[in-house]
C-alpha positions in Angstrom: 22.3 4.0 -6.4 22.5 7.5 -5.8 20.1 8.6 -2.6 18.0 11.4 -3.8 15.9 11.8 -0.8 13.7 14.8 -1.9 12.9 13.2 -5.0 11.8 10.3 -3.0 9.6 12.2 -0.5 7.8 14.1 -3.2 6.8 10.6 -5.2 5.9 8.9 -2.1 3.7 11.9 -0.7 1.7 12.3 -4.3 1.7 8.1 -4.3 -0.3 8.5 -1.1 -2.6 11.3 -1.9 -3.7 8.7 -4.7 -3.5 5.8 -2.4 -6.2 7.7 -0.1 -8.1 8.5 -3.4 -8.3 5.1 -4.4 -9.4 3.4 -1.2 -12.0 6.1 -1.0 -13.2 4.9 -4.5 -13.2 1.2 -3.8 -14.9 1.6 -0.3 -17.5 3.6 -2.4 -17.8 0.9 -4.9 -17.9 -1.9 -2.5 -21.1 -2.6 -2.4 -22.0 -3.5 -5.5 -19.1 -4.7 -7.2 -16.6 -7.6 -6.7 -12.8 -6.7 -5.8 -11.6 -8.7 -8.8 -13.9 -6.8 -11.1 -12.2 -3.6 -9.8 -8.9 -4.8 -9.8 -9.1 -6.2 -13.5 -10.4 -2.9 -15.2 -8.1 -0.9 -12.9 -5.1 -2.4 -13.9 -6.7 -2.5 -17.6 -7.0 1.4 -17.6 -3.5 1.8 -15.7 -1.6 -0.3 -17.7 -2.1 1.8 -20.6 -0.9 5.1 -18.9 2.2 2.9 -17.6 3.1 1.9 -20.6 2.5 5.7 -22.0 5.8 6.2 -19.1 7.7 3.5 -20.2 7.6 5.4 -23.8 8.5 8.4 -22.1 11.6 6.9 -20.0 12.9 5.0 -23.0 11.1 2.8 -25.0 9.5 -0.6 -24.9 13.2 -2.0 -24.7 13.4 -1.0 -21.1 10.7 -3.8 -20.2 13.5 -6.5 -20.8 15.0 -7.8 -17.7 17.4 -10.3 -16.5 15.1 -11.2 -13.4 11.6 -12.4 -14.5 10.7 -14.4 -11.6 12.1 -11.8 -9.2 9.8 -9.4 -10.6 6.8 -11.7 -10.9 7.1 -12.8 -7.1 7.3 -8.4 -6.4 4.2 -8.4 -8.3 2.2 -11.3 -6.4 3.6 -9.9 -3.3 1.6 -6.3 -3.8 -1.4 -8.9 -5.3 -1.7 -10.2 -2.1 -1.1 -6.9 -0.1 -4.3 -5.6 -2.2 -6.4 -8.1 -1.9 -5.8 -8.6 1.9 -6.4 -5.1 2.3 -9.2 -4.3 0.4 -10.9 -7.4 1.7 -10.8 -5.5 5.3 -12.0 -2.2 3.5 -15.4 -4.0 2.8 -16.0 -4.3 6.7 -13.9 -1.9 8.6 -14.2 1.6 8.2 -11.9 3.6 6.3 -10.1 5.3 8.9 -9.6 2.1 10.9 -8.5 -0.5 8.1 -5.9 2.4 6.9 -4.6 3.2 10.5 -4.0 -0.6 11.0 -2.2 -0.9 7.6 0.2 1.7 8.6 2.2 -1.0 10.5 4.1 -1.0 6.9 6.6 1.6 7.3 7.8 0.1 10.4 8.0 -3.4 8.7 9.8 -1.6 6.0 12.1 -0.2 8.6 12.8 -3.6 10.0 12.8 -5.6 7.0 15.6 -2.7 5.7 18.1 -4.3 8.0 18.4 -7.9 7.0 17.5 -7.2 3.4 19.2 -3.9 2.4 22.1 -3.9 5.1 20.2 -0.6 6.1 21.6 0.2 9.6 18.7 1.0 12.5 20.0 1.9 15.7 18.3 1.1 19.2 16.3 4.3 19.6 14.4 3.9 16.4 13.9 0.0 17.2 12.6 1.5 20.2 10.2 3.8 18.1 9.2 1.0 16.0 8.2 -1.1 19.1 5.9 2.1 20.2 4.3 2.2 16.9 3.8 -1.8 17.0 2.1 -1.0 20.4 -0.3 1.7 18.8 -1.3 -1.5 16.4 -2.0 -3.9 19.2 -4.2 -1.2 21.0 -6.2 -0.9 17.6 -7.0 -4.7 17.5 -8.7 -4.3 21.1 -7.3 -7.1 22.7 -9.6 -6.8 25.7 -12.9 -7.1 23.6 -14.8 -10.4 23.5 -15.6 -11.5 20.0 -19.3 -10.7 20.5 -18.8 -7.1 20.9 -16.3 -6.8 18.3 -18.0 -5.4 15.1 -15.9 -7.8 13.0 -14.2 -10.8 13.3 -10.6 -10.9 15.0 -9.4 -12.2 11.2 -10.7 -9.1 9.4 -8.7 -7.0 12.0 -5.7 -8.9 11.4 -6.1 -8.5 7.5 -4.5 -4.9 7.4 -1.6 -6.2 9.4 -1.1 -9.2 6.9 -1.4 -6.7 3.9 1.2 -4.4 5.8 3.9 -7.0 5.9 3.2 -8.0 2.4 3.4 -4.3 1.1 6.7 -3.9 3.1 8.3 -7.1 1.4 7.5 -5.5 -2.0 8.8 -2.3 -1.2 12.0 -3.5 -0.2 12.4 -5.8 -3.4 11.5 -2.8 -5.1 14.5 -1.2 -3.7 16.9 -3.7 -4.5 14.9 -4.3 -8.4 15.3 -0.8 -8.7 18.9 -0.2 -9.1 18.5 -1.9 -12.6 14.7 -1.1 -13.6 13.0 2.0 -14.5 10.0 2.8 -12.3 7.3 3.0 -15.6 8.8 -0.6 -16.3 8.4 -1.9 -12.4 4.8 -0.2 -12.6 3.9 -1.9 -16.1 5.3 -5.7 -14.2 2.8 -4.8 -11.1 -0.2 -3.9 -13.2 0.2 -6.9 -15.6 0.5 -9.2 -12.6 -3.2 -7.7 -11.4 -4.6 -8.2 -14.8 -3.2 -12.0 -14.8 -4.7 -12.6 -11.0 -7.8 -10.9 -11.7 -8.3 -13.0 -14.7 -8.1 -16.0 -13.0 -10.9 -15.1 -10.3 -13.0 -13.8 -12.9 -12.6 -17.8 -14.9 -13.1 -19.3 -11.3 -15.6 -17.4 -9.4 -16.9 -14.4 -11.8 -20.3 -16.0 -11.8 -20.6 -15.3 -8.0 -21.3 -19.4 -7.2 -18.8 -19.0 -4.5 -20.6 -15.8 -2.8 -23.9 -17.9 -2.5 -25.0 -18.2 1.2 -21.8 -16.2 2.6 -22.6 -13.8 5.1 -19.0 -12.5 5.6 -18.7 -9.0 4.0 -15.0 -9.8 3.1 -15.7 -13.0 1.4 -18.9 -11.6 -0.5 -16.6 -8.6 -1.8 -14.1 -11.0 -3.1 -16.5 -13.4 -4.5 -19.7 -11.9 -6.0 -20.1 -12.1 -9.6 -19.4 -9.2 -12.0 -21.7 -6.4 -12.8 -21.6 -4.2 -15.7 -20.9 -0.9 -14.6 -23.7 1.8 -14.3 -23.8 5.4 -15.1 -21.5 7.4 -13.0 -19.8 3.9 -11.7 -17.7 4.2 -15.3 -16.1 7.6 -13.7 -15.1 5.7 -10.8 -13.8 2.7 -12.8 -11.7 5.2 -15.0 -10.3 7.4 -11.7 -9.4 3.6 -10.6 -7.4 3.3 -13.5 -5.8 6.8 -13.6 -4.7 6.2 -9.8 -3.3 2.8 -10.8 -1.0 4.0 -13.2 0.3 7.2 -10.8 0.4 5.1 -7.7 2.5 2.2 -9.4 4.9 4.9 -11.0 5.1 7.1 -7.9 6.1 4.2 -5.3 8.4 2.6 -7.5 10.0 6.1 -8.2 9.8 6.9 -4.5 12.0 3.5 -3.3 14.4 3.7 -6.7 15.5 7.4 -5.4 16.0 7.0 -1.8 16.8 4.7 1.0 13.8 2.4 2.8 14.0 4.0 6.3 14.1 7.6 4.9 11.0 7.1 2.4 8.7 4.8 4.7 7.5 7.5 7.4 6.2 9.8 4.9 3.4 7.4 4.1 1.9 8.3 7.1 0.4 11.4 5.5 -2.1 8.9 4.4 -3.8 8.4 8.0 -5.3 11.9 8.0 -6.3 12.0 4.7 -8.4 8.4 5.6 -9.8 10.2 8.5 -11.0 13.1 6.3 -12.4 10.5 3.3 -14.1 8.6 6.0 -15.9 11.8 7.6 -16.5 13.4 4.4 -17.7 10.2 2.4 -18.9 8.0 4.9 -19.7 10.0 7.8 -17.7 7.7 10.1 -14.5 8.9 12.6 -12.7 6.4 14.8 -13.1 5.5 18.2 -10.9 6.3 21.0 -8.3 3.3 20.7 -7.9 4.0 16.8 -7.5 7.9 17.6 -4.3 6.9 20.4 -3.0 4.2 17.9 -2.7 6.5 15.4 -0.7 8.5 17.3 1.4 6.3 18.6 2.3 5.2 14.8 2.5 8.6 13.7 4.9 9.5 16.5 6.9 6.7 16.1 7.3 7.2 12.4 8.3 11.3 12.9 11.0 9.7 15.5 12.1 7.6 12.9 12.3 9.8 10.4 14.3 12.5 12.4 16.9 10.0 13.8 17.4 9.1 10.0 17.8 13.1 9.1 20.4 13.4 12.1 22.3 10.6 11.1 22.4 11.6 7.4 23.7 15.1 8.5 26.4 13.6 10.9 27.6 11.4 8.1 27.7 14.7 5.8 29.5 16.5 8.4 32.2 13.8 8.8 32.6 13.7 5.2 33.5 17.6 4.9 35.8 17.3 7.6 37.7 14.5 5.8 38.1 16.9 3.2 
């Protein structure tokens, strides 16, 4: 498959802008609505726009696939990644949750070695290690459980989400060789609809949330509520974002190598700090600032090494000619 780095980077930047807005909207709505309701409404709206993109890219025939179970597995990976991340988002400040999640590009770089056969040298492995040190710092290993605002499990949720997300994006790279980005987005939205529908059937009346104090669990299990007034616009915004994000991320990882695309996802970090400050009047603590610096620094180093490697290969090709 052709490696179109510029197109892949453009798609990933657009996707991250929409993801940042999506996180802000979900954080804003998390106090009154259950996560599975937001996911259902968002995906119901998003799949309409995704199907329009399918029509534009070739019609409904492009939805046919010879690998339905692999696409279903990819869909479940991203559903699980979203559920774990948004559960953390209900209890953590926006910037903190996002910063912890941004171990994902490091996971992608590592997973691209055994799964995609991409070559990642010792210097980039060293940079990834520095990034993981930043994640460990943000976990505050020196703090006792009584001094933490949330449980250790909640702090780990964004990291678990990051690993699931990385596996999804590596699988996207493999499946994208034969599947259009719009079709990949429809498969994802369809999976979200099925999973959210099952949640509604099992827990939509809120009975499992009774007597629960954990903010993340309450967010997952509270009863469905009919959206009020201006909240409908937030739900519509979530749907539009879902369509754009699903298409952009799929298109990005179809267009270019995972190790090239992944570092550009770090644009989400300053965006999360911005939304947290503007919308929720919160700013990260010192350990989050340092952790973000380590992760972003390692990501930029990985990207620069990738560019340097690509330049050497290109020069070698010219000389051979």
